[in-house]
C-alpha positions as CSV (number, residue, x, y, z in Angstrom):
1,M,-32.0,11.1,-10.4
2,T,-33.5,14.4,-11.4
3,P,-33.6,15.4,-15.1
4,R,-30.8,17.9,-14.4
5,E,-28.7,15.1,-12.8
6,R,-29.3,12.9,-15.8
7,D,-28.3,15.6,-18.2
8,F,-25.1,16.2,-16.2
9,V,-24.1,12.5,-16.4
10,A,-24.9,12.3,-20.1
11,A,-22.8,15.4,-20.8
12,L,-20.0,14.0,-18.7
13,A,-20.0,10.7,-20.7
14,A,-20.1,12.6,-23.9
15,S,-17.3,14.9,-23.2
16,R,-15.0,12.3,-21.7
17,A,-15.6,9.4,-24.0
18,G,-18.0,10.4,-26.8
19,L,-20.6,8.1,-25.4
20,D,-24.3,8.4,-26.2
21,V,-26.4,8.2,-23.0
22,D,-30.1,8.3,-23.5
23,V,-31.5,10.5,-20.7
24,D,-35.1,9.6,-21.7
25,H,-34.5,6.1,-20.3
26,G,-33.7,6.9,-16.7
27,Y,-34.1,3.3,-15.5
28,R,-31.2,2.3,-17.8
29,M,-29.0,5.0,-16.4
30,D,-29.9,3.9,-12.9
31,S,-29.1,0.3,-13.7
32,R,-25.6,1.3,-14.8
33,L,-24.9,3.7,-11.9
34,A,-26.4,1.8,-9.0
35,P,-23.5,-0.7,-8.8
36,V,-21.0,2.2,-8.9
37,A,-22.8,4.0,-6.1
38,R,-22.8,0.9,-3.9
39,R,-19.1,0.2,-4.7
40,E,-18.1,3.7,-3.8
41,G,-20.1,3.7,-0.6
42,Y,-22.9,6.0,-1.5
43,A,-26.5,5.4,-0.2
44,A,-28.1,6.6,-3.4
45,I,-27.2,7.4,-7.1
46,A,-28.0,11.0,-6.5
47,D,-25.3,11.2,-3.7
48,L,-22.7,9.8,-6.2
49,V,-23.7,12.3,-8.8
50,R,-23.5,15.2,-6.4
51,A,-20.0,14.0,-5.3
52,V,-18.8,13.9,-8.9
53,R,-20.3,17.3,-9.7
54,D,-19.0,19.0,-6.5
55,R,-15.6,17.4,-6.1
56,S,-14.6,16.5,-9.7
57,E,-12.5,13.7,-8.3
58,S,-10.9,12.0,-11.3
59,R,-11.4,8.5,-9.9
60,L,-15.2,9.0,-9.4
61,V,-15.5,10.8,-12.7
62,Q,-13.9,7.8,-14.4
63,A,-16.1,5.3,-12.6
64,V,-19.2,7.1,-13.7
65,V,-18.1,7.4,-17.3
66,E,-17.0,3.8,-17.5
67,A,-20.4,2.6,-16.4
68,F,-21.7,3.6,-19.8
69,A,-19.0,1.8,-21.9
70,P,-20.4,-0.4,-24.7
71,P,-21.9,-3.5,-23.2
72,A,-20.1,-6.8,-23.5
73,P,-21.3,-8.9,-26.5
74,A,-22.1,-12.6,-26.3
75,F,-19.6,-15.3,-27.3
76,F,-19.4,-16.1,-31.0
77,R,-21.7,-13.2,-32.2
78,D,-22.3,-13.6,-35.9
79,P,-20.2,-16.8,-36.0
80,Q,-20.1,-17.0,-39.8
81,Q,-18.3,-13.6,-40.1
82,L,-16.0,-14.5,-37.2
83,S,-15.2,-17.9,-38.8
84,K,-14.3,-16.3,-42.1
85,L,-12.0,-13.8,-40.4
86,A,-10.2,-16.6,-38.6
87,D,-9.6,-18.4,-42.0
88,E,-8.3,-15.1,-43.5
89,L,-5.9,-14.6,-40.5
90,G,-4.7,-18.2,-40.9
91,A,-4.0,-17.6,-44.6
92,R,-2.0,-14.5,-43.8
93,A,0.0,-16.2,-41.0
94,K,1.0,-19.1,-43.3
95,G,3.1,-16.7,-45.2
96,G,5.4,-16.4,-42.2
97,E,4.4,-12.9,-41.2
98,T,3.0,-12.0,-37.7
99,V,-0.6,-10.8,-38.0
100,R,-1.7,-8.3,-35.4
101,V,-5.4,-8.0,-34.4
102,W,-6.9,-5.4,-32.1
103,V,-10.3,-5.8,-30.5
104,P,-11.4,-2.4,-29.0
105,A,-14.2,-2.0,-26.5
106,C,-13.6,-5.7,-25.6
107,G,-15.9,-5.7,-22.5
108,A,-15.3,-8.8,-20.5
109,G,-13.4,-10.5,-23.3
110,Q,-16.1,-12.5,-25.1
111,E,-15.3,-11.2,-28.6
112,V,-11.5,-11.6,-28.5
113,Y,-11.7,-14.9,-26.7
114,S,-14.1,-16.2,-29.3
115,L,-11.5,-15.4,-32.0
116,A,-8.8,-17.0,-29.8
117,M,-10.8,-20.2,-29.6
118,L,-11.2,-20.4,-33.3
119,L,-7.5,-19.9,-33.9
120,D,-6.8,-22.5,-31.3
121,E,-9.2,-25.0,-32.8
122,R,-7.7,-24.5,-36.3
123,R,-4.1,-24.6,-34.9
124,I,-3.4,-21.2,-36.4
125,E,-0.2,-19.7,-35.1
126,G,1.5,-16.3,-35.8
127,V,-1.5,-14.2,-34.8
128,E,-1.1,-11.6,-32.0
129,L,-4.3,-10.6,-30.2
130,F,-4.6,-7.2,-28.5
131,A,-7.7,-6.0,-26.7
132,S,-8.7,-2.8,-25.0
133,D,-11.6,-1.2,-23.1
134,L,-12.5,2.0,-21.5
135,S,-13.2,0.3,-18.2
136,E,-10.4,-1.1,-16.1
137,R,-12.9,-3.2,-14.2
138,R,-14.0,-4.9,-17.4
139,L,-10.4,-5.5,-18.4
140,E,-9.8,-7.1,-15.0
141,A,-12.7,-9.4,-15.6
142,A,-11.4,-10.2,-19.1
143,R,-8.0,-11.0,-17.9
144,A,-9.4,-13.4,-15.3
145,G,-11.5,-15.2,-18.0
146,L,-14.0,-16.4,-15.4
147,Y,-17.7,-16.4,-16.5
148,G,-21.0,-17.3,-15.0
149,S,-23.4,-19.8,-16.3
150,I,-25.6,-17.2,-18.0
151,E,-22.6,-15.7,-19.8
152,V,-21.4,-19.1,-21.2
153,Q,-24.9,-20.0,-22.4
154,Q,-24.8,-17.0,-24.7
155,G,-23.1,-18.2,-27.8
156,L,-21.0,-21.1,-26.5
157,S,-21.7,-24.7,-27.5
158,A,-21.4,-27.5,-25.1
159,R,-18.5,-28.8,-27.1
160,R,-16.6,-25.6,-26.8
161,L,-17.4,-25.2,-23.1
162,V,-15.9,-28.7,-22.4
163,R,-12.9,-28.1,-24.7
164,H,-11.9,-24.6,-23.5
165,F,-13.2,-24.2,-20.0
166,S,-12.9,-25.8,-16.6
167,N,-15.4,-25.6,-13.7
168,R,-14.8,-23.3,-10.8
169,D,-17.6,-23.7,-8.3
170,E,-20.6,-22.3,-10.2
171,A,-18.5,-20.5,-12.8
172,F,-16.3,-21.5,-15.8
173,L,-12.6,-20.6,-16.2
174,L,-11.2,-20.2,-19.7
175,A,-8.0,-22.2,-20.4
176,S,-4.8,-20.4,-19.5
177,R,-3.4,-20.9,-23.0
178,L,-6.2,-18.7,-24.3
179,R,-6.1,-16.1,-21.5
180,E,-2.3,-15.7,-22.0
181,A,-2.8,-15.3,-25.8
182,V,-4.2,-11.8,-25.4
183,R,-2.5,-8.6,-24.4
184,W,-4.7,-6.0,-22.6
185,R,-4.7,-2.2,-22.2
186,R,-7.1,0.5,-21.1
187,M,-7.9,2.8,-24.0
188,N,-10.4,5.6,-24.7
189,L,-11.4,5.4,-28.3
190,I,-11.8,9.1,-28.7
191,D,-8.2,9.5,-27.9
192,A,-5.5,8.9,-30.6
193,P,-4.0,5.4,-30.1
194,A,-0.4,5.7,-28.8
195,G,2.2,3.2,-28.0
196,V,0.2,0.2,-29.4
197,G,1.8,-0.1,-32.8
198,A,0.0,-0.9,-36.1
199,F,-2.5,-3.6,-36.7
200,D,-3.5,-5.8,-39.7
201,V,-7.1,-6.1,-38.5
202,I,-9.2,-4.2,-36.1
203,L,-12.3,-6.1,-35.0
204,C,-14.8,-3.6,-33.8
205,R,-18.3,-5.1,-34.2
206,G,-21.3,-3.4,-32.7
207,V,-19.3,-0.7,-31.0
208,L,-19.9,2.4,-33.0
209,P,-23.7,2.7,-32.1
210,A,-22.6,3.4,-28.5
211,F,-21.0,6.7,-29.6
212,L,-22.6,10.0,-30.4
213,E,-22.9,10.6,-34.1
214,T,-20.6,13.6,-33.7
215,A,-18.0,11.4,-32.0
216,R,-18.0,8.5,-34.5
217,P,-15.8,10.2,-37.2
218,R,-13.2,10.8,-34.5
219,V,-13.3,7.2,-33.3
220,L,-13.1,5.9,-36.9
221,A,-10.2,8.3,-37.6
222,N,-8.3,6.9,-34.6
223,L,-9.0,3.3,-35.7
224,A,-7.7,4.1,-39.2
225,Q,-4.6,5.6,-37.7
226,A,-3.9,2.3,-36.0
227,L,-4.1,0.2,-39.2
228,R,-1.1,-0.9,-41.2
229,P,-1.2,-0.2,-45.0
230,G,-3.5,-2.7,-46.4
231,G,-5.1,-3.4,-43.0
232,E,-8.8,-3.9,-42.5
233,L,-11.5,-2.6,-40.1
234,V,-14.1,-5.3,-39.4
235,L,-17.5,-4.0,-38.3
236,G,-20.8,-5.9,-38.0
237,A,-22.0,-7.2,-41.3
238,A,-24.8,-4.6,-41.4
239,E,-22.6,-1.7,-40.2
240,A,-21.0,1.0,-42.4
241,A,-17.8,2.8,-41.8
242,G,-18.7,6.0,-43.7
243,P,-16.4,8.5,-45.4
244,G,-12.7,7.7,-45.5
245,F,-13.2,3.9,-45.7
246,Q,-13.7,1.7,-48.7
247,A,-15.8,-1.5,-48.5
248,R,-14.2,-4.7,-49.4
249,D,-16.1,-6.4,-52.3
250,G,-18.1,-9.4,-51.2
251,R,-17.2,-9.0,-47.6
252,P,-20.0,-7.3,-45.6
253,G,-18.7,-5.2,-42.8
254,V,-15.1,-5.2,-43.9
255,F,-13.4,-1.9,-44.8
256,A,-10.0,-0.5,-45.7
257,A,-9.0,3.1,-44.9
258,E,-8.9,4.7,-48.3
259,G,-5.5,6.4,-47.8
260,L,-4.0,3.3,-46.5
261,A,-5.5,1.1,-49.2
262,A,-4.0,3.4,-51.8
263,A,-0.6,3.2,-50.1
264,A,-0.8,-0.6,-50.1
């Protein structure tokens, strides 16, 4: 791609999804767009970009923007923080209330399924899991719950692999009880959440860096809007939510929306 074509793609991703695309690393852009070009039948990335620019076909535009969605994390990233969250969800659910958890930008499902495994292992019931992503293709992969050998080697112990997965040729299929425990929906995080209800916990670790600094306040405001009074936003342990959120004492990466915390 030419510098002008890279700028065009970056501007498109920014305007449609608030995503931060680094035009100085052209090879990274190429690695994201090459599969899209092949899938859509274009001989070169430049041909795909020209088609998007000249025709403005919504399907092609969406395919290009989705290519820059936040990458899928490994299973059981920061397991200590995730384990503590599972314990807290279990304590809430023991009171008889249904606890709702949203995992935005879920990628191929590794984050939400990691939490589902912990809940299953601890026999915690009463927790509803909801996951979303910008990319419909990633959601399809997440729903399928089928992972390659490299993916399962990233964060999964041999014990968990045996307990929760079955072999499918050279891949591994997550147990149906865990796949069926999650509800899925395509969502753009710079759009206000609609029709999803309110959540007790939003697990959004490592997602904010994928957005432009100018878009992050909008994303955070939308996440805050989806929290119930007293609900919590869980970021990475080293991440900060910024203005409008109050850090929970002794719990790195956990925040309450200030207005909602006051209401609670």
